[in-house]
C-alpha positions in Angstrom: 52.2 51.7 3.1 49.1 49.4 3.5 46.4 49.6 1.0 43.2 47.6 1.2 42.0 46.9 -2.3 38.4 45.6 -2.5 37.5 43.3 -5.4 41.0 43.1 -6.9 39.9 40.5 -9.5 37.0 42.4 -11.1 36.8 44.1 -13.5 39.3 41.6 -15.0 42.0 44.2 -16.0 42.1 45.8 -12.6 44.8 43.3 -11.3 47.1 45.7 -13.1 46.4 48.3 -10.4 47.4 45.9 -7.7 50.5 44.8 -9.5 51.5 48.5 -10.0 51.1 49.2 -6.3 53.2 46.2 -5.4 56.0 47.4 -7.8 56.0 50.6 -5.7 56.6 48.6 -2.5 53.0 48.8 -1.2 51.6 46.1 1.0 48.4 45.3 -0.9 45.7 43.6 1.1 42.9 42.2 -0.9 39.2 41.6 0.1 37.1 39.8 -2.5 34.2 37.5 -3.2 36.3 35.1 -5.4 38.1 32.1 -3.7 41.8 32.8 -3.5 42.7 29.8 -5.7 40.6 31.2 -8.5 42.6 34.4 -8.7 45.0 34.7 -11.6 48.6 33.9 -10.6 49.9 37.5 -11.2 47.3 38.9 -8.8 48.0 36.2 -6.1 51.7 37.2 -6.2 50.9 40.8 -5.9 48.8 40.5 -2.9 50.5 40.4 0.6 47.3 38.9 2.0 43.8 38.1 0.7 40.6 37.8 2.8 37.6 36.0 1.1 34.1 37.1 1.7 31.3 35.3 -0.2 29.2 38.5 -0.3 30.8 42.0 -0.6 27.5 43.6 0.1 27.6 42.4 3.7 29.2 45.3 5.5 29.9 43.4 8.8 32.0 40.9 6.9 33.9 43.8 5.3 34.4 45.5 8.6 35.7 42.3 10.2 38.0 41.6 7.3 39.5 45.2 7.5 39.9 44.8 11.2 41.7 41.6 10.9 44.0 43.1 8.2 44.7 46.0 10.5 45.6 43.7 13.4 47.9 41.8 11.0 49.6 44.6 9.2 49.0 47.8 11.2 47.4 51.1 10.3 45.6 51.2 6.9 46.7 54.1 4.7 44.2 53.7 1.9 41.0 51.8 1.0 39.8 51.6 -2.5 38.3 49.4 -5.3 38.1 51.9 -8.2 34.7 50.2 -8.8 31.3 51.9 -8.9 29.7 49.1 -6.9 31.8 49.5 -3.8 32.1 53.3 -3.5 29.7 53.5 -0.6 31.1 50.7 1.4 34.7 52.0 0.8 33.5 55.4 2.3 32.1 53.7 5.4 35.3 51.7 6.0 37.4 54.9 5.5 35.3 56.5 8.3 35.4 53.6 10.6 39.2 53.1 10.3 40.1 56.9 10.0 41.6 56.4 6.4 42.0 59.5 4.1 39.6 59.8 1.1 35.9 60.2 0.4 33.6 59.6 3.3 29.8 58.7 3.4 28.7 62.4 3.2 30.8 62.9 0.1 29.5 59.9 -1.6 25.9 60.8 -0.6 26.4 64.1 -2.5 28.7 63.2 -5.3 27.2 59.8 -6.3 23.6 60.9 -6.3 22.1 62.3 -9.5 20.3 65.0 -7.4 23.4 65.7 -5.5 25.4 66.2 -8.8 22.6 68.3 -10.1 22.9 70.7 -7.2 26.8 70.9 -7.4 26.6 71.5 -11.2 23.9 74.2 -10.9 25.8 76.0 -8.1 29.0 76.0 -10.1 27.2 77.2 -13.2 27.9 74.1 -15.2 25.3 73.4 -17.8 23.1 70.4 -16.7 19.6 69.1 -17.5 17.0 70.0 -14.9 16.0 67.1 -12.6 13.6 66.5 -9.7 13.0 63.6 -7.2 10.2 61.3 -8.3 7.3 61.2 -5.9 4.2 60.6 -7.9 2.9 60.6 -11.5 1.3 64.1 -11.1 4.7 65.6 -10.1 6.5 64.0 -13.0 3.7 65.3 -15.4 4.0 68.8 -13.9 7.8 68.7 -14.4 7.2 67.7 -18.1 4.9 70.7 -18.3 7.9 72.9 -17.4 10.8 71.3 -19.3 8.9 69.3 -22.1 8.8 65.6 -23.0 10.6 63.3 -23.3 11.9 62.8 -19.8 14.4 60.2 -18.5 13.5 58.3 -15.3 16.5 56.8 -13.4 17.6 55.7 -10.1 19.1 58.5 -8.0 22.0 56.2 -7.4 22.8 53.7 -10.1 25.5 52.2 -12.3 25.3 52.7 -16.0 21.8 52.6 -17.5 20.5 49.9 -15.3 16.7 50.3 -14.6 16.7 53.6 -16.7 14.0 54.4 -19.3 12.4 57.3 -21.3 8.8 58.6 -21.1 7.4 60.7 -23.9 3.9 61.5 -22.8 1.5 61.4 -19.8 0.3 57.9 -20.7 3.8 56.5 -20.5 4.3 58.2 -17.1 1.2 56.5 -15.8 2.5 53.1 -17.2 5.8 53.7 -15.5 4.2 54.0 -12.2 2.7 50.5 -12.4 6.1 49.5 -10.9 7.9 51.0 -7.9 9.9 54.2 -8.7 11.1 54.7 -5.1 14.4 56.5 -5.2 14.1 57.6 -8.8 14.7 61.0 -10.3 13.1 62.6 -13.5 15.5 64.5 -15.8 15.0 66.5 -18.9 16.0 64.5 -21.9 18.9 66.0 -23.9 19.5 65.1 -27.4 23.3 64.9 -28.2 26.4 62.8 -28.5 27.9 61.4 -25.3 31.5 62.3 -24.8 33.6 61.7 -21.7 36.2 63.5 -19.7 38.4 60.9 -18.0 41.5 61.2 -16.0 43.4 61.5 -12.6 43.5 64.3 -10.2 46.3 64.5 -7.6 46.1 65.2 -3.8 46.4 68.9 -4.5 43.5 68.9 -7.0 45.7 69.2 -10.1 44.7 67.2 -13.1 47.6 64.9 -14.0 46.1 63.8 -17.3 42.8 64.0 -19.1 41.3 62.1 -22.0 38.0 62.0 -24.0 36.0 59.2 -25.4 33.0 59.3 -27.7 30.0 56.8 -27.8 28.2 55.9 -30.9 25.0 55.6 -28.9 24.0 56.4 -25.3 24.4 53.5 -22.8 20.6 53.8 -22.2 19.8 53.2 -25.9 22.4 50.4 -26.1 20.8 48.6 -23.1 17.1 49.2 -24.2 17.5 48.8 -27.9 20.4 46.2 -27.8 22.4 48.3 -30.2 26.0 47.5 -31.4 27.9 50.0 -29.4 31.3 51.6 -30.4 33.4 53.7 -28.0 36.4 55.5 -29.3 39.2 57.8 -28.0 40.0 61.3 -29.4 43.5 62.2 -30.2 42.8 65.9 -29.5 40.9 67.1 -26.4 38.4 69.8 -27.5 39.4 73.0 -25.7 35.7 73.7 -24.7 35.4 70.3 -23.2 38.7 70.6 -21.4 37.7 73.9 -19.8 34.3 72.6 -18.7 35.8 69.3 -17.5 38.4 71.1 -15.3 35.6 73.3 -13.8 33.6 70.2 -13.1 36.4 68.5 -11.3 37.1 71.6 -9.3 33.4 71.9 -8.3 33.3 68.3 -7.2 36.3 68.9 -5.0 38.1 65.7 -6.1 41.5 64.8 -4.7 43.7 61.8 -5.4 41.1 60.1 -7.6 40.2 58.9 -11.0 37.2 60.7 -12.5 35.0 59.7 -15.4 32.7 62.6 -16.3 30.0 62.2 -19.1 28.9 65.2 -21.2 26.4 65.7 -24.1 27.9 67.5 -27.1 25.1 69.3 -28.6 24.5 70.2 -32.3 26.0 73.6 -31.8 29.1 72.2 -30.4 28.5 73.3 -26.9 28.5 70.8 -23.9 26.1 69.9 -21.2 27.2 67.8 -18.1 25.3 64.5 -17.8 26.9 62.9 -14.7 30.1 62.5 -12.7 31.6 59.0 -11.8 34.3 58.9 -9.0 36.2 56.0 -10.6 38.1 55.1 -13.8 36.0 54.8 -16.9 34.3 51.5 -17.3 34.7 48.5 -19.6 38.2 48.4 -21.0 38.7 52.1 -21.4 41.8 52.2 -19.1 43.5 49.7 -21.6 42.4 52.0 -24.4 44.1 55.0 -22.9 47.3 53.0 -22.6 47.1 51.9 -26.2 46.3 55.4 -27.4 49.3 57.0 -25.7 51.7 54.1 -25.3 51.7 54.7 -21.6 50.6 52.8 -18.4 47.7 54.5 -16.4 47.8 51.6 -13.8 51.4 52.6 -12.9 50.7 56.3 -13.2 47.8 55.9 -10.6 50.2 53.9 -8.3 52.8 56.6 -8.6 50.2 59.2 -7.5 49.0 57.1 -4.6 52.5 56.7 -3.3 53.3 60.4 -3.4 55.3 61.0 -6.6 55.3 64.5 -7.9 53.6 64.2 -11.3 53.4 67.8 -12.1 55.8 67.3 -14.9 54.1 64.3 -16.4 53.5 64.5 -20.2 51.7 62.3 -22.6 50.8 62.3 -26.2 47.7 60.6 -27.7 48.9 59.0 -31.0 46.0 56.8 -31.9 42.3 56.6 -32.0 41.5 53.4 -30.0 38.0 51.9 -30.3 35.9 49.3 -28.6 33.6 47.8 -31.3 30.9 45.4 -29.8 29.1 42.6 -31.4 26.1 40.6 -30.0 25.7 36.8 -30.0 22.8 35.6 -32.2 22.9 38.6 -34.5 23.8 37.9 -38.2 26.8 39.8 -39.3 28.0 40.2 -42.8 31.6 39.3 -42.0 32.7 36.2 -40.0 35.2 36.6 -37.2 38.0 35.2 -39.3 37.2 37.7 -42.1 37.3 40.5 -39.5 40.6 39.4 -38.1 42.1 39.2 -41.5 40.8 42.6 -42.5 42.0 44.4 -39.4 45.5 42.9 -39.4 47.8 44.8 -37.0 45.0 47.3 -36.1 43.4 44.6 -34.0 44.7 44.9 -30.4 42.4 42.4 -28.6 39.4 40.3 -29.3 37.5 38.8 -26.3 34.2 37.7 -24.9 32.9 40.2 -22.4 32.0 39.4 -18.8 28.3 38.8 -18.3 27.9 42.1 -16.3 29.0 44.1 -19.3 27.0 42.3 -22.0 23.7 44.2 -21.8 25.4 47.6 -22.5 28.5 46.7 -24.4 27.8 43.5 -26.3 28.8 39.9 -26.0 32.2 40.3 -27.7 34.7 43.1 -28.2 37.1 44.0 -31.0 39.7 46.5 -29.6 41.3 48.4 -32.5 43.5 51.4 -33.1 44.2 53.7 -36.1 46.1 56.9 -36.5 43.3 58.4 -38.6 39.7 58.7 -37.6 38.2 57.8 -41.0 40.1 54.5 -41.1 38.9 53.7 -37.6 35.3 54.4 -38.6 35.6 52.3 -41.7 36.9 49.4 -39.5 34.0 49.7 -37.2 31.5 49.6 -40.1 33.1 46.4 -41.3 33.0 44.7 -37.9 29.4 45.6 -37.2 28.0 45.3 -40.7 24.7 43.2 -40.7 23.9 40.5 -43.2 
């Protein structure tokens, strides 16, 4: 089996996916924008071949690289990166090389905010109203229908990049002083963001599903530079599980990771925010491993190589939490005090890659506790201000 893996070195923990494929006997062929000698040794050993391209946004370069790898190794069976940035180029490569998986038409529908909006509405999944942004008058008329505030965001985008909130007509006019080409306006929903994350097999069966909760929305974290915390639930709320399963079915996903975001409202009901056709971001794949003492990297590789996983069972045993801090902010407790206080509950401490810092903070403490109150107390200790 030949698998082309785009950007195998980033995000930094994704080398585990490559190693897991290699363990299954897969010929893993990497294409990346990092020179080969900068790759970590474990990744170099797991790759059968690696093609360096200075710019992964250059499709002709990707096309030539994939053609070369096909000439060298034969028919390509799968093309993936598990990364939001390259979903579109993956789909074009699959189409050009007749490889199974999501094609450009699928991505155009399922990655677009307006496309998701239409899928959710058709399936009867609660979702905030949205319209394409054309002019200020249209946005104001939409606000007259659904009420302020509104969220303005790119129809296709990653995280909360270039996303902002408008609360009145004057702020709409101010927003239009810059280009809003390709934007959507969406009704603002006040609620807690929770996720529905997992894997769905080639038959559309969910292999496992997991939920994480955010202390604040990513948009608020970026715009207000808040100290974000993200933690896992030991129990999946039945209403969220039911709605998540309906959403996966409506999206028609097969042999993929999914990362669905919902608002939990004050009355305990859920509203779909958006769907992402990839693993959850940051270090949430590691968090799922720590929560269940399992290996989602190997689980994905088993699915990709055709294992029957219908009997797979898992048990969340811990709440695992990413607690972020920001450089230059005065915290009550120094790093050494935090490490001493956390003891064995501290799983990792690391500086985050630059691309994560705006949303997630400059450094991360990854912690786990069996009881939620103990985890919440640890987060308060880590993020307490002077």
